[in-house]
C-alpha positions in Angstrom: 32.6 64.0 -75.2 30.7 66.3 -77.5 29.2 69.7 -76.8 25.6 68.4 -76.6 26.5 66.0 -73.8 28.3 68.7 -71.9 25.2 70.9 -72.2 23.1 68.1 -70.7 25.4 67.9 -67.7 26.7 64.4 -68.3 30.0 63.3 -66.8 33.2 63.6 -68.7 36.1 61.2 -69.0 37.5 62.0 -65.6 34.1 61.8 -63.8 33.6 65.5 -63.7 30.3 67.0 -64.5 29.9 69.5 -67.3 27.0 71.9 -67.7 25.2 74.4 -65.5 26.5 74.8 -62.0 29.7 73.0 -62.8 32.0 75.6 -64.4 35.2 74.4 -66.1 38.0 76.4 -64.8 41.7 76.0 -65.1 42.5 76.8 -61.4 44.6 74.1 -59.7 43.0 72.1 -56.9 46.4 71.8 -55.1 49.1 74.4 -54.7 52.8 73.6 -54.1 54.8 75.5 -51.5 56.0 78.2 -53.9 52.6 78.8 -55.4 51.0 79.0 -51.9 53.6 81.5 -50.7 53.1 83.7 -53.8 49.3 83.5 -53.4 49.3 84.4 -49.7 52.0 87.0 -50.1 54.3 85.2 -47.6 57.8 83.8 -47.9 58.5 80.2 -48.8 60.4 79.9 -45.5 57.2 80.9 -43.6 55.2 78.2 -45.4 57.9 75.6 -44.7 58.0 76.6 -41.0 54.2 76.3 -40.5 53.4 73.6 -43.1 52.0 71.2 -40.4 49.7 73.9 -39.2 48.5 74.9 -42.7 45.0 73.7 -43.6 44.7 71.1 -46.4 48.4 70.1 -46.3 49.0 66.7 -47.8 52.2 65.0 -48.9 52.2 64.0 -52.6 55.2 62.0 -53.7 57.6 63.4 -51.2 56.5 67.0 -51.6 53.9 69.1 -49.7 50.8 70.2 -51.5 47.9 72.3 -50.1 44.3 72.2 -51.0 43.3 75.6 -52.3 39.7 75.4 -51.1 40.8 74.5 -47.5 43.2 77.5 -47.4 40.5 79.8 -48.8 38.0 78.7 -46.1 40.5 79.3 -43.3 41.3 82.7 -44.8 37.7 83.7 -44.7 37.4 82.9 -41.0 40.5 85.1 -40.4 42.6 82.3 -38.9 45.0 80.9 -41.5 47.0 78.6 -39.3 45.5 75.7 -37.4 46.2 75.5 -33.6 49.5 74.0 -32.6 49.4 70.4 -31.4 
């Protein structure tokens, strides 16, 4: 896609919009366990222990991944872990 198309806000190859209001950033949408632990300032053991209570936890190919936007939302409310079931 050329620059003019990006400026007009057309969709790119992956269906993502380019242009105003849709910044292109290199931040990952999902974090793995080690990345999440580093980002939260917790140990990997803590993340493993509470992974089912973590917001946005999904299993991808046998490994756990966490949606960064969901974790950020829960951090803003002050309650990181979901209630125990």
